C-alpha positions as CSV (number, residue, x, y, z in Angstrom):
1,M,-2.0,-9.5,3.0
2,K,-1.2,-6.4,1.4
3,I,1.5,-4.6,-0.8
4,S,1.7,-1.1,-2.5
5,F,4.6,0.0,-5.1
6,M,5.8,2.9,-5.4
7,V,7.4,3.6,-8.2
8,C,9.2,7.1,-9.1
9,H,11.7,6.1,-11.2
10,E,13.0,7.0,-15.9
11,S,15.0,4.1,-16.4
12,P,12.5,1.0,-17.4
13,D,14.3,-2.0,-16.2
14,V,13.4,-0.6,-12.7
15,I,10.1,-0.4,-13.5
16,W,9.5,-3.9,-15.3
17,N,11.5,-5.4,-12.4
18,A,8.1,-3.8,-10.5
19,F,5.3,-5.1,-12.5
20,R,7.5,-9.0,-12.9
21,L,8.3,-8.9,-8.3
22,A,3.9,-7.6,-8.3
23,N,2.8,-10.2,-10.9
24,M,4.7,-12.8,-8.9
25,M,3.1,-11.5,-6.0
26,L,-0.9,-12.0,-7.3
27,E,0.1,-15.3,-8.3
28,G,1.2,-16.0,-4.9
29,M,-3.0,-14.7,-3.7
30,E,-2.1,-11.2,-2.6
31,D,-3.3,-7.5,-2.7
32,V,-0.4,-6.1,-5.0
33,T,-1.0,-2.8,-5.5
34,I,1.7,-0.3,-7.7
35,F,1.5,4.0,-7.9
36,L,3.3,5.1,-10.3
37,N,4.6,8.6,-9.1
38,G,6.8,11.6,-11.5
39,P,8.6,9.8,-15.1
40,S,7.7,6.5,-13.6
41,V,4.4,7.1,-15.0
42,K,4.8,7.8,-18.6
43,Y,6.2,3.5,-18.5
44,E,4.6,3.5,-21.7
45,N,6.5,5.2,-23.7
46,M,9.6,3.5,-22.4
47,D,8.3,0.0,-23.5
48,S,11.0,-2.5,-26.2
49,E,11.4,-5.5,-26.9
50,T,13.8,-6.2,-24.4
51,Y,12.0,-4.4,-20.5
52,P,8.0,-4.9,-22.4
53,L,6.2,-3.0,-19.9
54,I,3.0,-3.2,-21.7
55,E,1.9,-6.5,-21.8
56,L,3.4,-6.7,-17.8
57,S,1.5,-4.2,-16.8
58,K,-1.5,-5.7,-19.0
59,I,-0.7,-8.6,-16.9
60,F,-0.6,-6.6,-13.7
61,T,-3.8,-5.1,-14.6
62,L,-5.4,-8.3,-15.1
63,S,-5.1,-9.9,-12.7
64,E,-6.9,-8.0,-10.3
65,G,-3.8,-5.3,-9.0
66,V,-4.4,-2.1,-9.4
67,L,-2.7,0.5,-11.0
68,L,-2.5,3.7,-10.1
69,A,-0.6,6.8,-11.9
């Protein structure tokens, strides 16, 4: 099944949860795409110990997830 997420939010916890859910779906062999729009495009600037966005995005793309911004 093909699944797409569209994230348009400036809150790092929303982006973090989107990446976590997408990574779990990739483990289940789904085709997953995340489209970052608006303030969420700058997710790398929101990276922190609490919300490791860069690490999750690397896992997502290395697991053959599609990241669009």
